[in-house]
C-alpha positions in Angstrom: 13.2 0.6 21.9 13.6 1.3 18.2 17.3 1.8 17.2 18.8 3.4 14.1 21.3 1.1 12.4 23.4 0.7 9.3 23.6 -2.5 7.3 27.3 -2.8 6.3 28.7 -4.4 3.1 28.9 -7.8 4.9 25.3 -7.6 6.2 26.3 -6.7 9.8 23.8 -4.6 11.7 25.5 -1.8 13.6 23.5 0.1 16.2 24.0 3.9 15.9 21.4 5.5 18.2 18.2 4.9 20.2 14.7 6.3 19.6 11.9 5.9 22.2 9.2 3.9 20.4 7.5 0.6 21.1 9.6 -2.2 19.6 13.1 -3.2 18.4 14.2 -2.9 14.8 17.6 -4.4 15.5 16.7 -7.5 13.5 15.8 -5.7 10.2 18.1 -6.5 7.3 18.5 -4.7 4.0 21.0 -5.0 1.1 24.5 -3.7 1.6 24.8 0.1 1.8 21.2 0.7 2.9 20.3 2.0 6.3 17.0 2.4 8.1 16.0 5.0 10.7 12.8 6.0 12.5 11.3 9.0 10.7 8.3 9.3 13.0 8.0 7.1 16.2 4.5 7.9 17.3 1.9 7.7 14.4 -0.7 5.2 15.8 -2.0 2.7 13.2 -0.1 4.4 10.4 -1.4 3.2 7.0 -1.4 5.0 3.6 0.7 8.1 2.8 0.3 11.1 0.5 2.8 13.9 0.3 1.8 17.4 -0.8 4.1 19.6 -2.9 4.5 21.8 0.1 6.1 18.9 2.1 3.3 17.9 4.4 3.0 14.1 4.7 -0.6 13.0 5.2 -1.0 9.6 6.8 -4.2 7.6 7.2 -5.3 4.9 9.6 -7.7 2.0 9.3 -8.7 1.0 12.8 -8.0 4.3 14.6 -10.3 6.4 12.4 -7.8 9.3 12.3 -5.9 11.2 9.7 -2.6 12.8 10.5 -0.3 15.5 9.1 3.3 14.6 9.7 5.7 17.5 9.5 9.5 17.9 9.3 9.7 21.6 10.0 13.5 21.9 10.5 14.3 19.7 7.5 16.5 17.3 9.4 14.9 14.2 7.8 13.0 13.4 11.0 9.4 14.3 11.7 9.1 16.8 14.6 5.3 17.2 14.7 2.3 14.9 14.2 -1.1 16.7 14.0 -4.4 14.8 14.1 -6.5 16.6 11.5 -9.5 14.3 11.4 -10.9 11.8 13.9 -13.9 9.5 14.2 -13.9 8.6 10.5 -15.1 5.3 9.1 -12.0 3.3 8.3 -10.1 6.2 6.5 -7.5 4.1 4.9 -7.0 6.1 1.7 -5.5 9.6 1.3 -4.6 11.6 -1.8 -3.6 15.2 -2.4 -4.4 17.5 -5.3 -4.6 21.2 -5.9 -4.3 22.2 -2.3 -7.0 19.7 -1.1 -6.7 16.5 0.8 -8.9 13.6 -0.3 -9.8 10.9 2.3 -11.6 7.6 1.5 -13.9 6.1 4.1 -15.8 2.8 3.5 -18.6 4.4 1.5 -17.6 8.1 1.1 -14.8 10.2 -0.4 -14.2 13.4 1.5 -12.2 16.5 0.5 -10.5 18.9 2.9 -9.9 22.2 1.0 -6.9 24.5 1.8 -5.8 22.0 4.4 -2.2 23.0 4.7 -3.1 26.5 5.9 -5.5 25.0 8.5 -3.8 22.0 10.0 -4.6 23.2 13.5 -8.1 24.1 12.6 -9.2 21.9 9.7 -12.2 22.8 7.6 -15.4 20.7 7.5 -14.9 18.2 4.7 -16.7 18.4 1.4 -18.4 15.1 0.5 -17.2 14.2 -3.0 -19.1 10.9 -3.2 -21.2 9.0 -0.7 -22.5 6.2 -2.8 -19.9 3.6 -2.5 -20.9 0.2 -1.0 -21.2 0.1 2.8 -19.9 -3.4 3.3 -17.0 -3.4 5.7 -15.3 -6.6 4.5 -12.5 -5.3 2.2 -14.3 -2.0 2.4 -11.2 0.0 3.3 -9.8 1.9 0.3 -6.5 3.0 -1.1 -6.8 6.1 -3.3 -4.5 8.0 -5.7 -4.7 10.4 -8.5 -3.6 9.0 -11.8 -1.7 10.8 -14.6 -5.0 11.4 -16.3 -6.1 13.6 -13.4 -8.7 11.1 -12.2 -9.1 9.7 -8.7 -8.8 5.9 -8.6 -10.8 4.2 -5.9 -10.8 0.4 -5.5 -13.9 -1.5 -4.3 -13.0 -4.8 -2.7 -15.0 -8.0 -2.9 -17.3 -8.0 0.2 -16.3 -11.6 1.1 -13.5 -14.1 0.9 -15.0 -15.6 -2.3 -18.3 -14.6 -3.9 -19.7 -13.0 -7.0 -21.9 -10.0 -6.1 -21.4 -7.9 -9.3 -25.0 -8.5 -10.1 -25.9 -6.3 -7.1 -23.2 -3.7 -7.7 -20.9 -3.9 -10.7 -18.2 -2.0 -8.7 -17.6 -5.0 -6.3 -14.1 -6.5 -6.9 -12.9 -3.6 -9.1 -10.9 -0.4 -9.4 -13.0 2.6 -10.2 -12.0 6.1 -11.2 -13.8 9.4 -11.2 -13.2 13.1 -11.8 -11.9 15.1 -8.8 -15.4 16.5 -8.2 -16.9 12.9 -8.1 -18.5 13.0 -11.6 -17.8 10.6 -14.4 -17.4 7.5 -12.2 -16.6 4.3 -14.1 -15.0 0.9 -13.5 -11.4 0.8 -14.8 -10.4 -2.7 -13.9 -12.7 -5.8 -13.2 -12.0 -9.0 -11.3 -9.8 -7.5 -8.6 -10.5 -9.1 -5.3 -8.9 -6.5 -3.1 -6.3 -3.9 -4.2 -4.8 -1.7 -1.5 -1.9 -0.3 -3.5 -1.2 1.0 -7.0 1.0 3.3 -9.0 1.7 4.3 -12.6 4.8 3.6 -14.5 6.8 6.8 -14.6 7.6 6.4 -18.4 4.5 4.8 -19.8 1.9 6.2 -17.4 0.3 2.7 -17.2 -1.3 1.4 -14.0 0.2 -1.4 -11.9 -1.5 -2.7 -8.8 -1.2 -5.3 -6.0 -4.2 -7.5 -5.1 -4.8 -9.9 -2.2 -5.5 -13.6 -3.1 -8.4 -15.5 -1.6 -8.1 -17.4 1.7 -8.9 -21.0 2.7 -7.3 -22.7 -0.3 -4.4 -23.9 1.7 -1.2 -22.5 3.1 0.7 -22.2 -0.2 -2.0 -21.1 -2.6 -3.1 -18.9 -4.1 -0.4 -16.2 -4.2 -1.1 -12.5 -4.0 -0.5 -10.8 -7.3 1.2 -7.8 -9.0 -0.9 -6.8 -12.0 -0.4 -4.5 -15.1 -3.5 -2.7 -16.4 -2.6 -0.6 -19.4 -6.1 -0.4 -20.8 -9.6 0.3 -19.5 -11.9 -2.6 -18.9 -9.5 -5.5 -18.3 -10.6 -8.4 -16.1 -8.2 -10.1 -13.7 -10.1 -13.2 -12.9 -11.8 -12.9 -9.5 -13.8 -14.9 -8.4 -13.4 -17.4 -11.2 -9.6 -17.8 -11.3 -6.8 -17.1 -8.9 -3.1 -16.1 -9.6 -3.9 -16.6 -13.3 -3.9 -20.4 -13.3 -5.9 -21.8 -10.4 -9.7 -22.2 -11.1 -11.8 -21.5 -8.0 -13.5 -24.6 -6.6 -16.9 -22.9 -6.5 -16.8 -20.4 -9.4 -14.1 -21.9 -11.7 -16.6 -23.9 -13.9 -18.3 -20.7 -15.0 -15.3 -19.2 -16.8 -11.8 -20.5 -17.7 -8.6 -18.9 -16.5 -7.5 -18.2 -20.1 -10.3 -15.7 -20.4 -8.6 -13.2 -18.1 -5.5 -11.1 -17.9 -2.9 -13.0 -16.0 -0.8 -11.3 -13.2 2.5 -9.8 -14.1 3.9 -11.6 -11.1 2.6 -14.0 -8.5 3.7 -12.9 -5.1 4.0 -15.0 -2.0 0.9 -16.9 -0.6 -1.1 -14.8 1.9 1.6 -12.1 2.1 -1.0 -9.4 2.1 0.6 -7.1 -0.5 -0.5 -3.6 0.1 1.2 -0.3 -0.8 3.5 -0.1 -3.8 5.5 2.6 -5.6 7.8 2.9 -8.5 11.1 4.2 -7.3 11.7 7.5 -9.0 14.4 8.9 -6.7 18.1 9.3 -7.4 19.5 8.2 -4.0 19.3 4.4 -4.5 21.6 2.6 -7.0 20.6 2.7 -10.6 19.2 -0.9 -10.6 16.3 0.3 -8.4 15.2 3.2 -10.7 11.7 2.8 -12.0 11.3 -0.5 -10.2 8.4 -1.5 -7.9 8.7 -1.5 -4.1 5.9 -3.5 -2.4 4.9 -3.4 1.3 3.8 -6.9 2.3 1.8 -6.6 5.4 2.0 -10.2 6.4 -0.2 -13.3 6.6 -2.8 -13.9 9.3 -4.4 -17.3 8.5 -1.6 -19.8 7.6 -1.3 -22.8 9.9 1.3 -22.7 12.7 3.2 -25.5 10.9 3.5 -23.5 7.7 4.4 -20.3 9.5 3.7 -16.7 8.5 4.7 -15.1 5.3 5.2 -11.4 4.3 6.1 -8.8 6.9 8.7 -7.4 4.6 9.4 -5.0 1.7 10.0 -6.6 -1.7 11.1 -5.4 -5.1 9.8 -6.3 -8.5 12.3 -5.6 -11.2 10.9 -4.9 -14.7 12.3 -5.5 -18.2 9.8 -3.5 -20.3 6.4 -4.7 -19.1 7.7 -8.0 -17.9 8.7 -8.7 -14.3 12.2 -10.2 -14.5 12.8 -10.6 -10.8 10.9 -10.5 -7.5 13.0 -10.4 -4.4 13.1 -9.4 -0.7 14.5 -6.0 0.0 13.9 -5.5 3.7 12.8 -8.0 6.3 12.9 -8.8 10.0 9.5 -7.6 11.2 8.7 -11.3 11.5 10.7 -13.0 14.3 12.2 -16.5 14.2 9.5 -17.7 16.6 6.8 -16.8 14.0 5.7 -13.7 16.0 5.7 -10.2 14.5 6.4 -6.9 16.0 5.7 -4.8 13.0 3.7 -4.8 9.7 4.7 -2.7 6.7 1.7 -1.1 5.0 2.8 1.6 2.5 5.9 3.1 0.8 6.5 6.7 -0.3 9.5 8.1 -2.3 10.7 11.4 -0.8 12.2 14.3 -2.8 15.7 13.4 -1.7 15.2 9.8 -2.8 14.7 8.2 0.6 11.9 5.7 0.9 9.4 6.0 3.8 7.6 2.9 5.1 4.5 3.0 7.4 4.0 0.3 10.1 0.5 0.1 11.5 1.4 -2.4 14.2 4.3 -0.5 15.7 2.6 2.9 14.9 5.7 4.3 13.2 7.2 5.5 10.0 10.7 4.5 8.9 13.1 6.1 6.5 15.3 4.0 4.3 18.4 5.6 2.7 21.5 4.6 0.8 25.1 5.6 1.2 28.3 4.1 -0.1 
C-alpha cells in the first residue's frame, strides 16, 4: 500500500491515509514542512510529463509503449481519470505540448496529435513531424520540450556505452532542435552522451540539462552531470572526456578535457539523472525559487559491495550561473537492503506550486507540497 504522510519539523513521518497502489512510501523522507501524497496511483511505467494550459497532464512511457492523459476533473489535487490515448508506440519517452497539439517522441520519429484535448476518448491519427532520427535503440529514448525560442529540442543519445559514431551521423551524442513543423533541424549541443531531461532558466532563458555518465569505469566514476548551455554549438566532451576532468581510456588521447565545456555540477556516480525542472512556483520556501530539482532514477550496474546510488530527488542551488550547492531533497525509494521499490523519472511544477514526480517502477505519480 502507498500511504500519504507528512514529514514534521523533527523529521518524523506521520501516516495520514492509505491509497491502494503497489508499494509502501512510508520510508520516504523530505525536508521539514514538506509532505508527499499519491496524485495518481495507477499510471503504468510513468515517465516524462507535459502539462497543457487547459490542465491535462500528458504522461509518456518507455517500455509500455503507451501515452496517457491524466485528469483531475474535480480539482481536488488528485487525479481521478487516466486515459490511454496512444498505444503500441516505439519507446514513446518524450512528450511536449504546444498550440493545442501533443508531440510524442519515439526512437526515430516525432509525432503530433492535433486538437488532442477535445478528443481524448477518440484521439486523431498522428501527424509525422519527423521520421529521420537514428533507429538505434541504445539510448534511443528521447525527452523532448519546447524552448523559449519556440523550437522543439530533441536529444539523440550515443548508441553505445562508449563510442564515436558522429562520422555516421553528426546527431549522435547531441541535443538537436527544430521548428514545430520539423523544418530547420540543427545540432544545438555536442558531446552529450545521453540527456533525458532539460529546462531553461526562467530569468535568462538559457538551457540547462542532465546527462548520464558512461559505465564500466568503476563504481565511483564518472559522475552524471548537470550542464549549462547558453550558446549554440558548445561541446561537452563525450566520448573524449567525462565529468569534465576524466580522460576516456580509449578516446581521451584524441582530445584533451580542457577543450570542452565542463559540467556546472558533477552529480553522483551512476545515479541516472533524468528529468529536471526549475522551480517556478510560489508554494515552496523562497530558497527553492528558480532552483533545479532533479529526478535521479538510480544505478543499475554498481557492484553489490558499493551499493546502489540515486533513487531520489536532488536540488541544485544556483548563484548566478554557478551551482553553489547540490543536495538530497527526497529519498527512500532505495531500501536499506539495497533493493528499490520505486524509481523517480521526471518532475513537473504545477500551477499551485506543488511538484509532481513520476515513478516508472511503481507506476505512480506523487505530489509534493509544503505547509508550515
